[in-house]
N, C-alpha and C positions, 0 to 999 in steps of 0.2 A: 528497569534495565536501561532504557534509553537515556534517562537522566544520569545514571552511573557512567555512561559512555560520553557524557559531556553535552548532551542535547537539552535544549529547553523544549518542554513538551506541552501541547495543548490537546485536550480531548473532551469533547469533539473539537476539531480544529476547523476554522473557516478561512477561506481565501477568496478574495475578489479577483475574478478573472479579467482578462483583457476585454472580454465582451461586456463587462459590467455586472455579470451574474455572480452572486455570492455562492460559492461551492462549499459543501460540508464534507469533511473527511473524518474517519474514526479517530485518526491521530495525525497531527501535524507536528513535526519536530524540526527545530532550528539548530543547525550544527554550531556548537559552542555559543548558542544564544543569538547568533547573527541571523537576522531575518533574510539575508541574501542567499543563504544555502538552506533550501527547504527539502524535507523528506515527508512524503505523504503515505499513510498506511490506511487501507480499508480492509475490513474483515467481512467475509461472506461465509455463512454456514448453510449446510444442507441438513436439516434435522432428520431426514429419513435415510441418511447415509448415501444418497445418490450424489453424483458429481455436481458441483456448483455450475450453473449454466454460463455460457460464454458471454452473455450480456453484462456480467459483472466486470469483465475486462474492458468491454466497449465503454461502459459507464466510467470506469477509472481513467481510461485513456482520454476521454473527452474533458473530464474535469482537470486532469493534470496538464494537458496541453494548453487549455485556456488559462490555467493558473501559473504557468511557467515553473512547474515543479522540477527540481533537478533529479530526484530519485523517487520512484513510485514502487511501493510494495503492496501486492495483493495477497492476503492470507485467505486460503480456501480450506475450509474445514468440512469434510475430511480430504477432499481433492477437487480438482477442476475438470471440466469436460475436456475432451481431446481438442475440440475446436478452440476452447478457451486457452489451452496451453499454447497452441500455434499463434493465436492472437497476442498473447503475452510476450512471446518471443519476438514477434514482428514489431510490436509497439514498444519494446524494450522496458516492459514492466516486470520487475522481479516478482516471481511467483513462489509462494511458500505454501506447501500442502502439509498439513499436520493434523494429528488426532488428539493431542494433549497440549495444555498450556506450556508445559516444560519443553516439549518438542518444538513448539512455535518459537519460544524465546531463543533456543539454541540455533534455530535456522535463521532468525533475524540477525543474531550476532555474526553468523557465517556470511550472510548477505552484506552486512555493513563492511566487513573486511574486504569484500570483493570490489570496492570502489574503483 
């Protein structure tokens, strides 16, 4: 889907941060193939149906901040904790909560349109 939208996609994707640490993301996408506009996506699941814990947002923030990522999306399956939701809002991480792959793809499309 991201490639259909004009992105060059790496999965997993690796970015070297300003700290010198090499960070791994589930997906790194470059807008129109330009490495200057980067989108990072991480996917966290809770197999028991409980909310994904807030440390997923903290981890995502640390990696995207160090890597100078323009847009970060965290996909929480099926949902994120209430504290995680607050942190995502504060850190300007786009949050997608979904139960199916189809729902996830539709929500990613909606998020990309919100640039």
